N, C-alpha and C positions, 0 to 999 in steps of 0.2 A: 802256646801254638807256634809250631816254627814256621815262618812263610817265606815266600818268593817274591820280593817286588819288583818285578819285571824289569823296567829301565832306569833303574836307579843307578844301573853301575855302568850305563852306556860309553860314558866318556873312556873307560879302560876295556870295554868289549866284554864286561864280566857280569853275571848275575849271582845273586846269592843264592846258595844252594839249600834245598829243603832236606828234611833227615830222610826221604826216600827217593831222591833223584841221583842219576847217575854222575860222578864226580867229571866237571868239566876239565879239559887240558890245563887250564891256568889256575883253578881251583888252589892248588898246593904252593902258589908263589907266594913266598913268605920275605920277600926283598922288604927292607923297610919303606921305601916307596909305596909297594903295593897294600902294605899292612896299614899304612898311616890313610891311603886312599879308602880302605874297607871302611875302617872307624869313621871318617868323616862321611860316609856314605851309610853309616846305620849299621854296619856288619861285623860281626867278630869270628876268628878263627876257632875251630875247635877239631881235635885228633879222632879218630876211630881207634879206640881200644884195642881191637883186634889187629889192625893192620897198618896203624900209625898216619893212615894218609889224612889229611888235613884239609877240611872243606869249611866255606864261609856260610854263616846263618845270620838270621835276625829272628825277630821274635814279637808278637802282637797278642795281648799287652805287653809294653816294657816296664821293667823295673827301675825305678830312679830312686835316690834318697833327697829329698828336700833340704837344702843346705840352711835354709832359712829357719826350718823347725825343727831339726834332729836336736835330739837329747837323748842321753843314756838314760836306761831306767834307773830308778835312785839305789837300788840294790848294788848296781854294778858300779855306780859312783861312790858309794860308802866303800866298797871292795877295792877300787882302784887307790881311794885316799890311803889306805891303810896297808897297802901294799909296796912292792919297792921294785916295781916295774919303772925302767928306763926304755923311753918310745925314742927310737933315731929313725932316720930316713937316708935310702940309698947308701946304707954302709954293708950291706950284704944280698944285692938283689939276686944275683944266681942261686944263692943259698936259701932265700925264701921262694924261689918260684921251683925250686926243686923239693922244697919240702911240700909245698902245695900239691906237686906233682906225685908224691909218695902216697903208697895205699894206705888208706884210713878207714878205722871202722870195720876191719875184715874185708875191705871189698879189694878186689885183684883187677880193679882196671882205673886207667885216668884218661880223661880226655886232653892231657898236657904230653906232647909226644916229646921226642929228643930234639926233633927237627925244630919244635916252637921254643924250645928253651935256649936254642943258641939264636934264633931269629930275636927273640924278647931280650937278649944280651947284647946284639947289636943295636937293638932300639935303644938299650939302657945308655950304651955309649953314645948314642947321638942326642941322649937328654930327652927323650920321649917316653920312656919306659921308668918306671920308679918302683921302690920298695919301702914299706914302713914296717919297721921291725920292733919288736919288742925282746927285751933283754931283762934278764935276770942274773945279773953278774955277767960272768961271760957264756953264759947260756942263751942260744938265742929259741926264746919259749913261745913266740907266736908271731904272725905278720902278716901282711898283704901285700899284692903286686897289682898294678895297673899301667894303664897309658894314657898319657896326658897330650892333648891337640888342643891348641887356644886355651880357651876357658873352659873344656871339659876333660873329665878324669872318668875313664873307662876301668872300673874296678873288674879285674880279673877272677881273683882266687887269694882265699885265706886259709890258714891254718892256726892251730892252739896245740900244744904240747901240755895238759894237764898235770902229767907224772914231773914234769921240771917246773911246775909252779905256775902254770899259762894258763888257767882256767880263763881269767877275764882277758887274756893277751889281745884277741882279736878286738874286742870293744875299745879296749886302749888305744889300739892302732886306728882304727876307723875315728874314732873321737876326734885324734891329734891331724888326721887326715882333713876331715871337716873344717877345723881350725884352721889349718893351713890353707885351705881352698877359700874359706870367708876372707882370711887377711889377704890373700893375694888377687881377689876378684874373680874366681872361679863363678860359673851359674851353673853346672851341670856335673852330676855325679853320677854315671850309670851303673846300674847293678845286674844289667841284662835280664835275668830269669829271677821271680820271686821265690823264696823260700821263707819257712819259718824265721829263720837267724834274722833275715836282714827285715822283714816284715816286723818283728819285734822292736827293731831299732829306729822305727819308724818310716822305712821304706813305703812306697806306694806304687801302684801300676796307672800307667797311661796309655792311651792308645798309641800305636805306632805313627799315626799321622802326627800327634801333639808331639810325640819325641822326636821327629825329624824336625819340626819346627824349632824345638829348643836347640838341637843340636847345630842348626845352620846359623842359628845366631849367637851359639856359644865359639863353634871353631874360628870365627873372625875375631876374637877379643886378642889382644898382644899383652898376653901374662904368661907367666912361667910358676911352675911350684918350686 
């Protein structure tokens, strides 16, 4: 459920958009400062596939991946041990984001607009947006990207290229990310909306109020990915 939590954005004069509301004049502000403020307040941007217009959203319940209990399915662990995937971080950020934005499974729409790609590339240059990539030789076969702020990581999207041998690439990238977050002292891995894939990897849904409590604690931590 997409919601609009009233005064959560009062310090910037902004409110979170719901799926049926008219866009506000500042809803498309994709400056680094505004994006980070949105994430700090529990919101995230998505673009209209038809118009490219970007609005801010939040959801209740919220999907998170508990760091302390995350574990890959045994079948995925066996597959990864026997494979030749190499996982790296922040070596192909824009390439990963554009792969996530590309049409998949016959769909002809995406919520990642060109303006968002450019905005997140700027965040990446500032050290707040990150990619985790799975490589098979010189081929990028899967990956994910998201935003870090304090001890919170906001997962945005992931992709796989099974035809290039990347069937387990998203699982490998997520496993690497969780390990790095544990090592560095992160406390919150946000997955926004639940879907069958992330739920199969141990994600859970919590209320928006509980999410905001966890978020407020996480963003104060002095940690980096």
